[in-house]
Backbone as CSV, one residue per row, in Angstrom:
resi,resn,N_x,N_y,N_z,CA_x,CA_y,CA_z,C_x,C_y,C_z
1,MET,67.588,115.702,8.458,67.798,114.924,7.238,67.756,115.821,5.994
2,LEU,66.721,116.693,5.962,66.587,117.594,4.812,67.731,118.596,4.756
3,ASP,68.176,119.050,5.955,69.295,119.991,5.996,70.572,119.340,5.473
4,ALA,70.796,118.082,5.847,71.987,117.367,5.388,71.954,117.162,3.876
5,LEU,70.756,116.810,3.370,70.601,116.624,1.920,70.828,117.938,1.186
6,SER,70.314,119.028,1.752,70.482,120.348,1.139,71.950,120.737,1.087
7,ARG,72.697,120.463,2.184,74.137,120.775,2.200,74.890,119.933,1.172
8,LEU,74.510,118.654,1.074,75.165,117.775,0.100,74.935,118.266,-1.325
9,LEU,73.690,118.644,-1.629,73.385,119.141,-2.972,74.112,120.452,-3.260
10,SER,74.251,121.284,-2.224,74.979,122.543,-2.394,76.446,122.285,-2.709
11,ILE,77.044,121.304,-1.999,78.450,120.957,-2.236,78.634,120.420,-3.650
12,ILE,77.705,119.533,-4.058,77.782,118.976,-5.411,77.635,120.081,-6.454
13,GLY,76.691,120.995,-6.220,76.475,122.102,-7.154,77.689,123.010,-7.259
14,LEU,78.313,123.323,-6.118,79.498,124.175,-6.130,80.662,123.486,-6.831
15,TYR,80.792,122.178,-6.606,81.859,121.424,-7.275,81.646,121.419,-8.793
16,ALA,80.407,121.161,-9.217,80.106,121.146,-10.652,80.355,122.525,-11.268
17,LEU,79.958,123.584,-10.561,80.180,124.940,-11.059,81.673,125.239,-11.154
18,GLY,82.437,124.796,-10.147,83.883,125.014,-10.177,84.541,124.324,-11.354
19,CYS,84.122,123.074,-11.624,84.669,122.338,-12.773,84.339,123.044,-14.082
20,TYR,83.096,123.505,-14.205,82.656,124.206,-15.415,83.472,125.490,-15.623
21,LEU,83.608,126.286,-14.554,84.327,127.548,-14.677,85.806,127.315,-14.976
22,TYR,86.385,126.279,-14.372,87.791,125.982,-14.643,88.013,125.682,-16.118
23,GLU,87.173,124.830,-16.685,87.338,124.450,-18.086,87.093,125.630,-19.019
24,GLN,86.099,126.450,-18.715,85.734,127.529,-19.623,86.629,128.761,-19.503
25,LEU,87.253,128.942,-18.337,87.997,130.182,-18.112,89.515,130.009,-18.176
26,ARG,90.000,128.763,-18.368,91.441,128.552,-18.429,92.105,129.407,-19.511
27,ALA,91.607,129.277,-20.734,92.219,130.020,-21.850,91.978,131.524,-21.732
28,PRO,90.729,131.988,-21.479,90.538,133.437,-21.325,91.371,134.045,-20.202
29,TYR,91.540,133.305,-19.104,92.354,133.815,-17.992,93.805,134.001,-18.431
30,ARG,94.341,133.020,-19.155,95.728,133.140,-19.611,95.881,134.317,-20.579
31,LEU,94.919,134.473,-21.483,94.987,135.592,-22.425,94.934,136.929,-21.687
32,LEU,94.051,137.023,-20.691,93.954,138.247,-19.899,95.264,138.512,-19.164
33,LYS,95.820,137.472,-18.577,97.053,137.627,-17.815,98.215,138.061,-18.700
34,ILE,98.337,137.417,-19.865,99.450,137.726,-20.771,99.288,139.106,-21.399
35,ARG,98.088,139.400,-21.872,97.889,140.607,-22.685,97.676,141.874,-21.867
36,TRP,97.166,141.739,-20.647,96.831,142.925,-19.866,97.641,143.073,-18.587
37,LEU,98.139,141.961,-18.044,98.790,142.036,-16.738,100.294,141.803,-16.800
38,SER,100.815,141.454,-17.971,102.260,141.224,-18.081,102.934,142.400,-18.789
39,ASP,104.233,142.457,-18.671,105.017,143.523,-19.298,105.169,143.229,-20.793
40,PRO,104.608,144.076,-21.683,104.706,143.829,-23.134,106.145,143.701,-23.631
41,GLN,107.077,144.381,-22.937,108.470,144.348,-23.372,109.106,142.967,-23.169
42,LYS,108.507,142.177,-22.272,109.068,140.858,-21.974,108.417,139.741,-22.792
43,ARG,107.397,140.083,-23.578,106.722,139.076,-24.378,107.551,138.770,-25.625
44,LEU,107.815,137.497,-25.833,108.610,137.092,-26.986,107.739,136.943,-28.228
45,SER,108.300,137.237,-29.373,107.601,137.002,-30.633,107.635,135.510,-30.949
46,LEU,106.823,135.095,-31.916,106.850,133.701,-32.348,108.238,133.299,-32.844
47,LYS,108.857,134.188,-33.563,110.182,133.893,-34.110,111.211,133.731,-32.996
48,GLU,111.114,134.563,-31.970,112.042,134.460,-30.848,111.816,133.184,-30.054
49,ARG,110.570,132.734,-29.967,110.247,131.541,-29.174,110.548,130.240,-29.915
50,PHE,110.179,130.210,-31.211,110.184,128.935,-31.918,111.098,128.866,-33.135
51,GLY,111.772,129.959,-33.462,112.639,129.944,-34.629,111.967,130.501,-35.861
52,SER,112.643,130.379,-36.995,112.240,131.123,-38.190,111.459,130.323,-39.224
53,TRP,111.192,129.021,-38.943,110.484,128.222,-39.945,109.264,127.522,-39.350
54,ALA,108.192,127.474,-40.143,106.973,126.748,-39.779,106.510,125.935,-40.973
55,ALA,105.805,124.844,-40.706,105.200,124.039,-41.767,103.714,123.916,-41.472
56,ILE,102.900,124.059,-42.528,101.448,124.034,-42.370,100.853,123.098,-43.406
57,THR,100.151,122.070,-42.968,99.455,121.192,-43.912,98.090,121.775,-44.244
58,GLY,97.559,121.378,-45.396,96.256,121.906,-45.814,96.286,123.408,-46.002
59,SER,97.392,123.918,-46.530,97.592,125.372,-46.583,97.255,125.987,-47.938
60,SER,96.498,125.278,-48.757,96.106,125.840,-50.058,94.784,126.593,-49.986
61,ASP,94.019,126.396,-48.899,92.703,127.031,-48.768,92.417,127.329,-47.305
62,GLY,91.410,128.158,-47.090,90.780,128.306,-45.789,91.696,128.686,-44.650
63,ILE,91.475,128.050,-43.499,92.225,128.383,-42.298,93.722,128.137,-42.498
64,GLY,94.086,127.023,-43.134,95.499,126.721,-43.332,96.216,127.779,-44.150
65,LYS,95.573,128.231,-45.205,96.143,129.280,-46.053,96.345,130.569,-45.257
66,GLU,95.299,130.999,-44.544,95.386,132.251,-43.806,96.321,132.136,-42.606
67,TYR,96.406,130.959,-42.019,97.339,130.743,-40.916,98.771,130.922,-41.427
68,ALA,99.069,130.348,-42.583,100.404,130.496,-43.175,100.711,131.962,-43.481
69,LYS,99.741,132.676,-44.012,99.941,134.086,-44.333,100.168,134.921,-43.073
70,GLU,99.461,134.569,-41.985,99.641,135.304,-40.735,101.000,135.021,-40.114
71,LEU,101.441,133.766,-40.171,102.791,133.455,-39.689,103.834,134.233,-40.484
72,ALA,103.650,134.293,-41.794,104.588,135.044,-42.644,104.577,136.526,-42.282
73,ARG,103.403,137.037,-41.990,103.288,138.449,-41.606,104.080,138.729,-40.333
74,GLN,104.214,137.700,-39.488,104.965,137.854,-38.243,106.428,137.435,-38.395
75,GLY,106.863,137.290,-39.664,108.282,137.086,-39.935,108.747,135.644,-39.966
76,ILE,107.815,134.699,-40.058,108.159,133.283,-40.069,108.188,132.758,-41.504
77,ASN,109.267,132.080,-41.898,109.314,131.385,-43.184,108.358,130.196,-43.134
78,VAL,107.688,129.898,-44.252,106.638,128.880,-44.209,106.821,127.805,-45.281
79,VAL,106.573,126.557,-44.858,106.487,125.428,-45.770,105.004,125.140,-45.977
80,LEU,104.559,125.241,-47.221,103.150,125.051,-47.553,102.962,123.627,-48.071
81,ILE,102.073,122.870,-47.426,101.896,121.456,-47.767,100.431,121.191,-48.095
82,ALA,100.170,120.708,-49.301,98.816,120.325,-49.711,98.944,119.544,-51.017
83,ARG,97.818,119.158,-51.594,97.886,118.290,-52.770,97.780,119.038,-54.098
84,ASN,97.358,120.320,-54.066,97.129,121.071,-55.290,98.282,122.046,-55.526
85,GLU,99.156,121.725,-56.467,100.345,122.542,-56.702,99.998,123.960,-57.149
86,GLU,98.999,124.082,-58.015,98.627,125.404,-58.521,98.163,126.321,-57.393
87,LYS,97.332,125.796,-56.511,96.847,126.606,-55.387,97.981,126.960,-54.435
88,LEU,98.861,126.001,-54.176,99.981,126.267,-53.277,100.900,127.347,-53.840
89,GLN,101.159,127.292,-55.137,102.016,128.293,-55.747,101.379,129.673,-55.667
90,LYS,100.063,129.706,-55.799,99.349,130.985,-55.683,99.492,131.555,-54.273
91,VAL,99.352,130.693,-53.260,99.520,131.145,-51.877,100.946,131.630,-51.655
92,ALA,101.928,130.881,-52.168,103.332,131.285,-52.025,103.574,132.649,-52.672
93,ASN,102.960,132.874,-53.817,103.121,134.166,-54.497,102.491,135.296,-53.676
94,GLU,101.324,135.044,-53.101,100.672,136.052,-52.267,101.536,136.409,-51.062
95,ILE,102.118,135.387,-50.449,102.985,135.632,-49.301,104.227,136.414,-49.727
96,GLY,104.797,136.044,-50.876,105.980,136.732,-51.367,105.737,138.205,-51.649
97,GLU,104.535,138.528,-52.130,104.202,139.920,-52.439,104.032,140.766,-51.182
98,LYS,103.466,140.173,-50.123,103.156,140.945,-48.920,104.245,140.856,-47.858
99,SER,105.005,139.775,-47.857,106.048,139.587,-46.843,107.358,139.279,-47.567
100,LYS,107.978,140.301,-48.078,109.089,140.140,-49.014,110.341,139.530,-48.374
101,GLN,110.477,139.623,-47.070,111.662,139.081,-46.400,111.489,137.620,-45.993
102,VAL,110.321,137.059,-46.284,110.001,135.703,-45.835,110.203,134.701,-46.970
103,GLU,110.771,133.553,-46.655,110.938,132.480,-47.627,109.741,131.531,-47.597
104,THR,109.439,130.936,-48.740,108.384,129.926,-48.798,108.901,128.696,-49.543
105,LYS,108.340,127.567,-49.180,108.633,126.315,-49.875,107.321,125.555,-49.987
106,ILE,107.061,124.940,-51.133,105.838,124.152,-51.281,106.191,122.670,-51.413
107,ILE,105.368,121.835,-50.797,105.522,120.381,-50.889,104.166,119.795,-51.264
108,ILE,104.134,119.092,-52.378,102.882,118.498,-52.860,102.679,117.147,-52.182
109,THR,101.597,117.031,-51.427,101.311,115.790,-50.707,99.806,115.580,-50.638
110,ASP,99.363,114.400,-51.013,97.951,114.038,-50.905,97.798,113.051,-49.754
111,PHE,97.376,113.545,-48.601,97.306,112.712,-47.407,96.243,111.620,-47.515
112,ALA,95.307,111.765,-48.434,94.275,110.740,-48.602,94.862,109.405,-49.068
113,LYS,96.089,109.431,-49.602,96.728,108.206,-50.093,97.298,107.340,-48.977
114,GLY,97.373,107.876,-47.765,97.807,107.062,-46.640,99.309,107.008,-46.447
115,SER,99.796,105.882,-45.950,101.178,105.769,-45.473,102.235,105.969,-46.555
116,GLU,101.873,105.815,-47.809,102.869,105.899,-48.878,103.474,107.288,-49.038
117,VAL,102.835,108.330,-48.509,103.306,109.700,-48.757,104.357,110.162,-47.752
118,TYR,104.515,109.459,-46.630,105.271,110.052,-45.520,106.787,110.005,-45.689
119,GLU,107.308,108.983,-46.304,108.764,108.914,-46.442,109.287,110.097,-47.259
120,LYS,108.658,110.365,-48.389,109.079,111.489,-49.230,108.870,112.819,-48.496
121,LEU,107.701,112.970,-47.861,107.400,114.219,-47.159,108.414,114.479,-46.049
122,GLU,108.673,113.477,-45.239,109.577,113.670,-44.114,111.013,113.898,-44.571
123,ASN,111.407,113.295,-45.678,112.744,113.561,-46.226,112.895,115.031,-46.608
124,GLU,111.841,115.618,-47.156,111.906,117.036,-47.526,111.886,117.935,-46.291
125,LEU,111.077,117.552,-45.298,110.996,118.351,-44.075,112.293,118.293,-43.273
126,ASP,113.011,117.171,-43.393,114.265,117.003,-42.664,115.285,118.087,-42.997
127,GLN,115.155,118.691,-44.164,116.154,119.655,-44.626,115.966,121.046,-44.023
128,LEU,114.880,121.263,-43.277,114.557,122.604,-42.795,114.433,122.636,-41.271
129,PRO,114.884,123.736,-40.635,114.831,123.861,-39.172,113.445,124.307,-38.690
130,ILE,112.478,123.433,-38.788,111.089,123.800,-38.481,110.860,123.783,-36.969
131,GLY,110.391,124.913,-36.454,110.092,125.021,-35.029,108.611,125.043,-34.726
132,ILE,107.781,125.315,-35.747,106.323,125.320,-35.585,105.733,124.398,-36.640
133,PHE,104.942,123.446,-36.207,104.227,122.589,-37.152,102.733,122.711,-36.901
134,VAL,101.973,122.980,-37.968,100.520,123.134,-37.870,99.858,122.040,-38.688
135,ASN,99.234,121.097,-38.006,98.536,119.999,-38.683,97.089,120.421,-38.932
136,ASN,96.878,121.078,-40.053,95.568,121.624,-40.375,94.801,120.797,-41.396
137,VAL,95.470,119.918,-42.130,94.802,119.211,-43.216,93.598,118.432,-42.688
138,GLY,92.515,118.470,-43.446,91.318,117.731,-43.050,90.330,117.700,-44.199
139,MET,89.405,116.784,-44.107,88.360,116.719,-45.112,87.056,116.335,-44.437
140,GLY,85.943,116.746,-45.041,84.633,116.405,-44.525,83.785,115.795,-45.618
141,LEU,83.110,114.720,-45.291,82.202,114.068,-46.229,80.833,113.931,-45.561
142,PRO,79.850,114.650,-46.034,78.527,114.578,-45.430,77.753,113.342,-45.892
143,GLY,76.710,113.036,-45.192,75.832,111.946,-45.604,75.740,110.840,-44.570
144,LEU,74.730,110.005,-44.719,74.551,108.864,-43.834,75.717,107.890,-43.972
145,VAL,76.102,107.264,-42.869,77.217,106.325,-42.883,76.998,105.216,-43.910
146,CYS,75.761,104.754,-44.043,75.475,103.649,-44.971,75.663,104.044,-46.431
147,GLU,75.763,105.344,-46.714,75.928,105.818,-48.087,77.401,105.990,-48.469
148,TRP,78.297,105.833,-47.512,79.719,106.001,-47.790,80.263,104.810,-48.557
149,THR,81.277,105.055,-49.362,81.997,103.967,-50.015,83.217,103.601,-49.174
150,ARG,83.809,102.468,-49.451,85.034,102.077,-48.757,86.138,103.097,-49.014
151,GLN,86.206,103.596,-50.249,87.243,104.572,-50.595,87.069,105.871,-49.813
152,ASP,85.811,106.344,-49.697,85.551,107.547,-48.902,86.030,107.367,-47.468
153,THR,85.715,106.207,-46.901,86.070,105.923,-45.516,87.579,105.947,-45.317
154,LEU,88.305,105.278,-46.209,89.760,105.235,-46.099,90.373,106.622,-46.270
155,GLU,89.818,107.413,-47.181,90.379,108.742,-47.435,90.228,109.664,-46.228
156,ILE,89.057,109.654,-45.592,88.886,110.558,-44.452,89.708,110.106,-43.258
157,LEU,89.845,108.791,-43.066,90.672,108.307,-41.968,92.150,108.599,-42.230
158,ASN,92.591,108.425,-43.467,93.978,108.754,-43.815,94.265,110.239,-43.618
159,THR,93.320,111.079,-44.007,93.531,112.523,-43.958,93.386,113.081,-42.551
160,ASN,92.353,112.655,-41.833,92.038,113.273,-40.538,92.656,112.559,-39.345
161,VAL,92.955,111.268,-39.470,93.471,110.506,-38.334,94.945,110.127,-38.534
162,VAL,95.258,109.513,-39.671,96.639,109.073,-39.898,97.583,110.270,-39.972
163,ALA,97.176,111.335,-40.659,98.062,112.495,-40.819,98.393,113.140,-39.477
164,VAL,97.377,113.384,-38.664,97.639,114.034,-37.369,98.496,113.133,-36.481
165,SER,98.299,111.826,-36.590,99.063,110.887,-35.763,100.514,110.795,-36.216
166,GLU,100.716,110.541,-37.495,102.060,110.329,-38.022,102.907,111.595,-37.939
167,LEU,102.333,112.741,-38.307,103.123,113.963,-38.311,103.382,114.477,-36.897
168,SER,102.452,114.264,-35.980,102.718,114.610,-34.575,103.847,113.744,-34.029
169,ARG,103.802,112.453,-34.342,104.872,111.544,-33.916,106.218,111.993,-34.473
170,TYR,106.228,112.305,-35.773,107.465,112.696,-36.436,108.050,113.968,-35.819
171,PHE,107.219,115.002,-35.642,107.748,116.262,-35.131,108.091,116.177,-33.649
172,PHE,107.331,115.429,-32.880,107.665,115.239,-31.462,109.026,114.567,-31.343
173,HIS,109.217,113.494,-32.099,110.499,112.793,-32.056,111.637,113.691,-32.513
174,ARG,111.416,114.388,-33.592,112.447,115.266,-34.146,112.820,116.382,-33.159
175,MET,111.822,117.023,-32.558,112.094,118.104,-31.611,112.752,117.576,-30.340
176,LYS,112.312,116.423,-29.877,112.888,115.828,-28.666,114.361,115.497,-28.875
177,VAL,114.688,114.848,-29.984,116.072,114.454,-30.257,116.967,115.685,-30.412
178,ALA,116.458,116.704,-31.117,117.243,117.915,-31.359,117.181,118.911,-30.205
179,LYS,116.396,118.581,-29.173,116.205,119.457,-28.013,115.689,120.832,-28.430
180,ILE,114.732,120.809,-29.375,114.084,122.037,-29.841,112.811,122.261,-29.035
181,LYS,112.670,123.412,-28.438,111.455,123.744,-27.705,110.467,124.383,-28.678
182,GLY,109.925,123.532,-29.555,109.058,124.007,-30.620,107.587,123.929,-30.260
183,ALA,106.753,124.047,-31.287,105.300,124.026,-31.096,104.659,123.123,-32.142
184,ILE,103.703,122.311,-31.699,102.886,121.487,-32.577,101.438,121.916,-32.377
185,VAL,100.795,122.308,-33.454,99.387,122.739,-33.398,98.554,121.735,-34.176
186,ASN,97.633,121.064,-33.505,96.727,120.146,-34.180,95.352,120.792,-34.266
187,VAL,94.874,120.980,-35.495,93.595,121.653,-35.715,92.477,120.625,-35.690
188,SER,91.586,120.785,-34.750,90.441,119.901,-34.606,89.186,120.652,-35.061
189,SER,88.126,120.568,-34.298,86.855,121.205,-34.668,85.941,121.189,-33.458
190,GLY,85.015,122.133,-33.408,84.011,122.125,-32.351,83.151,120.873,-32.373
191,THR,83.171,120.128,-33.473,82.405,118.879,-33.548,82.980,117.791,-32.655
192,GLU,84.170,118.033,-32.090,84.811,117.040,-31.224,84.040,116.791,-29.933
193,HIS,83.128,117.698,-29.577,82.484,117.643,-28.263,81.272,116.721,-28.185
194,GLN,80.749,116.271,-29.320,79.593,115.387,-29.308,79.498,114.652,-30.641
195,PRO,78.881,113.461,-30.666,78.637,112.786,-31.951,77.687,113.634,-32.795
196,ILE,77.918,113.623,-34.118,77.054,114.423,-34.999,76.578,113.576,-36.173
197,PRO,75.299,113.221,-36.193,74.744,112.474,-37.325,74.892,113.259,-38.620
198,ASN,75.042,112.555,-39.698,75.199,113.091,-41.055,76.614,113.591,-41.357
199,ILE,77.410,113.807,-40.321,78.863,113.976,-40.523,79.566,113.132,-39.454
200,ALA,79.075,111.913,-39.276,79.523,111.058,-38.176,81.018,110.764,-38.233
201,PHE,81.539,110.464,-39.419,82.957,110.154,-39.535,83.809,111.385,-39.207
202,TYR,83.421,112.523,-39.743,84.188,113.749,-39.509,84.260,114.072,-38.016
203,ALA,83.102,114.081,-37.349,83.074,114.402,-35.926,83.877,113.389,-35.112
204,ALA,83.791,112.121,-35.495,84.535,111.088,-34.775,86.041,111.269,-34.935
205,THR,86.489,111.652,-36.132,87.923,111.876,-36.324,88.404,113.057,-35.493
206,LYS,87.554,114.057,-35.307,87.943,115.216,-34.507,87.936,114.880,-33.014
207,ALA,87.054,113.972,-32.592,87.104,113.487,-31.213,88.425,112.745,-30.971
208,TYR,88.869,111.995,-31.977,90.177,111.335,-31.892,91.286,112.376,-31.760
209,THR,91.234,113.409,-32.602,92.265,114.449,-32.559,92.329,115.094,-31.186
210,ARG,91.171,115.344,-30.605,91.130,115.959,-29.269,91.807,115.058,-28.235
211,SER,91.387,113.814,-28.164,91.940,112.899,-27.172,93.439,112.702,-27.378
212,PHE,93.839,112.489,-28.617,95.246,112.266,-28.938,96.097,113.474,-28.568
213,THR,95.626,114.668,-28.927,96.418,115.879,-28.715,96.545,116.222,-27.241
214,LEU,95.482,116.054,-26.472,95.558,116.354,-25.038,96.519,115.406,-24.326
215,ALA,96.591,114.146,-24.775,97.576,113.224,-24.216,98.990,113.620,-24.644
216,LEU,99.133,114.009,-25.919,100.430,114.419,-26.452,100.968,115.649,-25.709
217,GLN,100.073,116.547,-25.301,100.493,117.738,-24.554,101.309,117.355,-23.323
218,LEU,100.806,116.388,-22.567,101.453,116.004,-21.318,102.795,115.324,-21.577
219,GLU,102.860,114.528,-22.637,104.129,113.880,-22.980,105.163,114.910,-23.432
220,ALA,104.753,115.798,-24.333,105.694,116.750,-24.931,106.145,117.826,-23.951
221,ALA,105.281,118.168,-23.005,105.631,119.218,-22.041,106.872,118.861,-21.233
222,LEU,107.126,117.579,-21.053,108.316,117.134,-20.314,109.601,117.558,-21.012
223,TYR,109.511,117.853,-22.304,110.690,118.228,-23.097,110.622,119.685,-23.557
224,GLY,109.719,120.460,-22.957,109.616,121.879,-23.297,108.965,122.156,-24.630
225,ILE,108.231,121.174,-25.166,107.561,121.341,-26.463,106.100,121.720,-26.217
226,GLN,105.663,122.799,-26.829,104.281,123.252,-26.672,103.384,122.545,-27.684
227,VAL,102.329,121.921,-27.208,101.339,121.296,-28.085,100.010,121.996,-27.853
228,GLN,99.433,122.492,-28.929,98.164,123.203,-28.827,97.072,122.458,-29.582
229,LEU,95.917,122.327,-28.936,94.724,121.823,-29.611,93.882,123.029,-30.006
230,LEU,93.699,123.210,-31.304,92.946,124.340,-31.847,91.635,123.808,-32.417
231,SER,90.510,124.234,-31.839,89.213,123.634,-32.180,88.192,124.695,-32.590
232,PRO,88.263,125.157,-33.840,87.343,126.209,-34.288,85.910,125.709,-34.424
233,ASN,84.985,126.629,-34.224,83.605,126.387,-34.623,83.455,126.858,-36.074
234,PHE,82.279,127.297,-36.488,82.094,127.690,-37.880,82.983,128.877,-38.255
235,VAL,83.663,128.739,-39.392,84.476,129.793,-39.993,84.097,129.837,-41.467
236,VAL,84.199,130.992,-42.082,83.851,131.119,-43.504,84.963,130.483,-44.334
237,THR,84.783,129.199,-44.643,85.739,128.464,-45.467,84.978,127.545,-46.414
238,LYS,85.709,126.982,-47.368,85.096,126.142,-48.399,84.355,124.943,-47.823
239,ILE,84.837,124.399,-46.718,84.224,123.198,-46.165,82.789,123.467,-45.696
240,ASN,82.460,124.754,-45.482,81.109,125.123,-45.061,80.280,125.730,-46.192
241,SER,80.714,125.533,-47.413,80.033,126.162,-48.555,78.636,125.598,-48.809
242,TYR,78.277,124.515,-48.123,76.917,123.973,-48.251,75.876,124.923,-47.677
243,SER,76.303,125.885,-46.834,75.370,126.777,-46.148,75.617,128.233,-46.526
244,LYS,74.636,128.863,-47.164,74.750,130.285,-47.488,74.804,131.130,-46.223
245,ARG,74.093,130.690,-45.200,74.078,131.438,-43.936,75.475,131.489,-43.327
246,ILE,76.156,130.361,-43.282,77.503,130.333,-42.709,78.459,131.162,-43.552
247,MET,78.348,131.054,-44.870,79.273,131.759,-45.753,79.079,133.277,-45.722
248,ARG,77.961,133.745,-45.181,77.772,135.189,-45.003,78.576,135.705,-43.811
249,GLY,78.947,134.810,-42.905,79.728,135.198,-41.735,78.889,135.930,-40.708
250,GLY,79.554,136.469,-39.703,78.860,137.177,-38.633,79.710,137.199,-37.376
251,LEU,79.125,137.643,-36.284,79.851,137.771,-35.029,80.457,136.440,-34.586
252,LEU,79.682,135.362,-34.709,80.139,134.040,-34.288,80.827,133.258,-35.400
253,ILE,80.836,133.825,-36.617,81.397,133.116,-37.768,82.400,134.041,-38.471
254,PRO,83.647,134.034,-38.033,84.641,134.942,-38.613,85.102,134.495,-39.989
255,SER,85.719,135.406,-40.701,86.395,135.032,-41.941,87.621,134.208,-41.571
256,ALA,88.154,133.466,-42.539,89.356,132.663,-42.287,90.534,133.553,-41.892
257,GLN,90.619,134.734,-42.493,91.715,135.648,-42.172,91.605,136.148,-40.736
258,GLU,90.399,136.554,-40.341,90.182,137.043,-38.985,90.451,135.940,-37.963
259,TYR,89.985,134.734,-38.292,90.177,133.615,-37.382,91.660,133.278,-37.229
260,ALA,92.375,133.201,-38.343,93.790,132.818,-38.305,94.610,133.820,-37.507
261,ARG,94.317,135.101,-37.668,95.069,136.112,-36.916,94.892,135.908,-35.413
262,SER,93.650,135.645,-34.999,93.370,135.400,-33.589,94.056,134.123,-33.106
263,ALA,93.982,133.055,-33.917,94.554,131.767,-33.522,96.071,131.834,-33.392
264,VAL,96.731,132.491,-34.322,98.193,132.616,-34.266,98.607,133.404,-33.020
265,ASN,97.865,134.444,-32.699,98.188,135.224,-31.503,97.984,134.411,-30.228
266,GLN,97.001,133.511,-30.236,96.803,132.663,-29.063,97.918,131.625,-28.933
267,LEU,98.484,131.193,-30.055,99.667,130.331,-29.989,100.827,131.095,-29.373
268,LYS,101.023,132.331,-29.799,102.103,133.162,-29.266,101.947,133.370,-27.761
269,ASP,100.696,133.421,-27.303,100.430,133.648,-25.883,100.448,132.357,-25.065
270,GLY,100.723,131.224,-25.722,100.920,129.982,-24.988,99.662,129.269,-24.546
271,VAL,98.536,129.528,-25.192,97.295,128.839,-24.851,97.354,127.420,-25.403
272,ASP,97.021,126.424,-24.567,97.211,125.041,-25.005,95.966,124.380,-25.578
273,TYR,94.781,124.881,-25.245,93.536,124.292,-25.758,92.542,125.414,-25.948
274,THR,92.168,125.669,-27.183,91.367,126.854,-27.454,90.566,126.711,-28.741
275,PRO,89.379,127.331,-28.804,88.699,127.435,-30.092,89.359,128.471,-30.999
276,GLY,90.258,129.279,-30.435,91.072,130.179,-31.245,90.501,131.552,-31.505
277,TYR,89.265,131.781,-31.080,88.585,133.029,-31.431,87.663,133.389,-30.274
278,ILE,87.663,134.641,-29.849,86.992,135.038,-28.609,85.511,134.681,-28.587
279,TRP,84.808,134.882,-29.710,83.378,134.591,-29.700,83.095,133.096,-29.773
280,HIS,84.072,132.309,-30.196,83.930,130.858,-30.114,84.097,130.382,-28.666
281,HIS,84.924,131.107,-27.888,84.997,130.824,-26.454,83.617,131.009,-25.818
282,VAL,82.977,132.121,-26.137,81.648,132.414,-25.586,80.639,131.358,-26.029
283,GLN,80.679,131.024,-27.299,79.767,130.025,-27.859,79.949,128.674,-27.161
284,ASN,81.188,128.270,-26.934,81.458,126.994,-26.278,80.983,126.990,-24.828
285,ALA,81.164,128.120,-24.157,80.715,128.203,-22.763,79.204,128.018,-22.670
286,ALA,78.479,128.564,-23.636,77.024,128.410,-23.647,76.616,126.987,-24.003
287,SER,77.249,126.410,-25.020,76.849,125.064,-25.466,77.205,123.997,-24.433
288,ALA,78.239,124.253,-23.603,78.626,123.277,-22.582,77.552,123.098,-21.519
289,LEU,76.611,124.031,-21.436,75.511,123.926,-20.478,74.408,122.991,-20.975
290,ILE,74.492,122.607,-22.240,73.463,121.752,-22.850,73.970,120.318,-22.887
291,PRO,73.193,119.330,-22.453,73.634,117.930,-22.502,74.025,117.515,-23.914
292,TRP,75.070,116.686,-24.016,75.577,116.337,-25.344,74.542,115.608,-26.184
293,ARG,73.670,114.830,-25.566,72.641,114.123,-26.343,71.708,115.115,-27.038
294,LEU,71.385,116.192,-26.340,70.533,117.213,-26.941,71.282,117.959,-28.037
295,ARG,72.571,118.230,-27.806,73.376,118.885,-28.847,73.439,118.033,-30.101
296,SER,73.533,116.725,-29.935,73.566,115.828,-31.095,72.251,115.867,-31.857
297,ARG,71.132,115.971,-31.130,69.825,116.063,-31.777,69.697,117.345,-32.587
298,VAL,70.191,118.435,-32.015,70.158,119.721,-32.734,71.042,119.644,-33.974
299,ALA,72.214,119.041,-33.824,73.133,118.904,-34.958,72.527,118.055,-36.064
300,LEU,71.731,117.066,-35.697,71.062,116.224,-36.691,70.237,117.073,-37.650
301,LYS,69.550,118.057,-37.106,68.724,118.940,-37.947,69.588,119.891,-38.770
302,ILE,70.654,120.391,-38.148,71.514,121.357,-38.847,72.179,120.728,-40.065
303,PHE,72.656,119.481,-39.905,73.435,118.842,-40.961,72.617,117.899,-41.837
304,ALA,71.311,117.840,-41.631,70.471,116.891,-42.381,70.474,117.186,-43.866
305,ASP,70.661,118.443,-44.256,70.554,118.809,-45.671,71.901,118.886,-46.369
306,ARG,72.962,118.391,-45.748,74.268,118.423,-46.406,74.319,117.311,-47.435
307,ASN,74.298,117.675,-48.685,74.271,116.692,-49.750,75.481,116.747,-50.671
308,THR,76.353,117.697,-50.419,77.507,117.886,-51.310,78.783,117.566,-50.591
309,LYS,79.612,116.717,-51.152,80.893,116.385,-50.530,81.826,117.583,-50.622
310,THR,82.584,117.784,-49.546,83.556,118.877,-49.557,84.867,118.340,-49.046
311,LYS,85.970,118.878,-49.634,87.293,118.493,-49.171,88.145,119.738,-49.044
């Protein structure tokens, strides 16, 4: 009896270990295979794979800004989409100075306003042969749920949920009809893996992004369209300015520029679900060993002192 129980527990343990290793090693294995075991001469550039134009939402600051600059560095023309015209023009000027052969276009859009912005936005996007779309726009509002206003709630849902849904739908339909084998990148967050008190709405919207994007991957793959879920952990960006420790950066906390370079290269290598940065892979592998309820308790302490709204 004890021998049978021991064998059963061993089988269960091996199965659980296999599932864990499969989830944690999928992306690193592909990167190893592409970068070390394949012929570099046969690797296509982003431009060769997806064409010469990309559009990036939330590209006036942080990851979105640096992602756009990295795409431009690799020869991709970029459409910069955000709500602050002055910041967008500054980013366009920076790209123009460093990547002189690349074209830029700016589109002013405030996603917090909801459905009213999409007709104008999509009419402008219709004019360009976009092969890469990066849905990076997002906002975070800290604090207890009971302290939120109705307006705050609508704005974060419009920005983090409606935008990723509507623009993914639009680009999937557009690429499918035109038979474009393009790429859609939806930027989520490491907060997608567990509920997080004090940023409950933000984490919940990222859990939505994760579920939605993983389903979209399977639908779009039937038409040769690559959909990537990009889920960074802490990066030195404005949204984390509440913490001096995070803003100092470190091994596990890259600068936005360092992170974007890594993330863009992982898109080029065809990774479909990734934190985008090698040390975030390591961090996720370690945190996956901890029960989500305990992770939520730890997060409660980490985010308890967030008192400043960030967008």
